[in-house]
C-alpha positions as CSV (number, residue, x, y, z in Angstrom):
1,X,-102.9,-194.4,128.9
2,X,-100.3,-192.6,126.9
3,X,-98.3,-189.5,128.0
4,X,-96.3,-188.3,125.0
5,X,-93.5,-190.9,124.6
6,X,-94.5,-192.9,127.6
7,X,-97.0,-195.8,127.5
8,X,-98.7,-197.0,130.7
9,X,-100.3,-200.4,130.7
10,X,-102.1,-201.4,133.9
11,X,-103.3,-204.9,134.7
12,X,-106.0,-204.4,137.3
13,X,-106.5,-208.1,138.0
14,X,-102.9,-208.5,139.0
15,X,-102.2,-204.8,140.2
16,X,-99.2,-204.7,137.9
17,X,-98.1,-201.6,135.9
18,X,-95.9,-201.8,132.8
19,X,-94.4,-198.5,131.7
20,X,-92.8,-198.3,128.3
21,X,-90.6,-195.4,127.4
22,X,-90.1,-194.4,123.8
23,X,-86.7,-196.1,123.5
24,X,-88.2,-199.4,124.7
25,X,-88.9,-200.4,121.1
26,X,-85.4,-199.6,119.9
27,X,-83.9,-202.9,120.9
28,X,-84.8,-206.6,120.6
29,X,-86.7,-207.9,123.6
30,X,-84.0,-210.3,124.6
31,X,-81.7,-207.3,125.4
32,X,-83.8,-206.1,128.3
33,X,-83.1,-206.7,132.0
34,X,-85.3,-205.7,135.0
35,X,-83.3,-204.3,137.9
36,X,-84.9,-204.3,141.4
37,X,-84.7,-200.8,142.8
38,X,-86.0,-201.2,146.4
39,X,-84.9,-204.6,147.6
40,X,-88.2,-206.5,147.4
41,X,-88.6,-207.1,143.6
42,X,-91.8,-205.0,143.5
43,X,-90.2,-202.0,141.8
44,X,-88.1,-202.7,138.8
45,X,-86.4,-200.5,136.3
46,X,-86.2,-202.1,132.8
47,X,-82.9,-201.4,131.2
48,X,-81.3,-202.1,127.8
49,X,-78.6,-204.6,128.7
50,X,-76.2,-203.3,126.1
51,X,-76.0,-199.7,127.2
52,X,-77.9,-199.6,130.6
53,X,-80.4,-197.1,129.2
54,X,-83.6,-196.9,131.1
55,X,-86.4,-198.1,128.8
56,X,-89.3,-198.7,131.2
57,X,-90.6,-200.0,134.5
58,X,-92.3,-203.1,135.9
59,X,-94.2,-202.4,139.1
60,X,-95.8,-205.2,141.1
61,X,-98.5,-204.2,143.7
62,X,-98.8,-200.9,141.9
63,X,-101.4,-199.3,144.1
64,X,-99.3,-199.9,147.2
65,X,-96.0,-198.8,145.6
66,X,-97.3,-195.7,143.7
67,X,-96.3,-193.2,146.5
68,X,-92.7,-194.5,146.3
69,X,-92.7,-194.2,142.5
70,X,-94.0,-190.6,142.7
71,X,-91.2,-189.8,145.1
72,X,-88.4,-191.5,143.1
73,X,-89.6,-190.7,139.6
74,X,-91.8,-187.6,139.5
75,X,-91.2,-187.2,135.8
76,X,-92.9,-190.5,135.1
77,X,-95.5,-191.0,137.9
78,X,-97.9,-188.4,139.3
């Protein structure tokens, strides 16, 4: 699923959502770091290590965590 400059890739077998923002492709893959945002490593912001820019998300247990995502990031999740 694509929403403008955002690409959503869902792995149903693992219930994992990968979200790629437009600027994700601007850096080499070894410059990315996933930061835990809720304390249980299930919701992660992916940031460019060089400038801390938000470039995507990695969400484990997506179906369970979607309500939290909608609350925190309504511009990306609905």
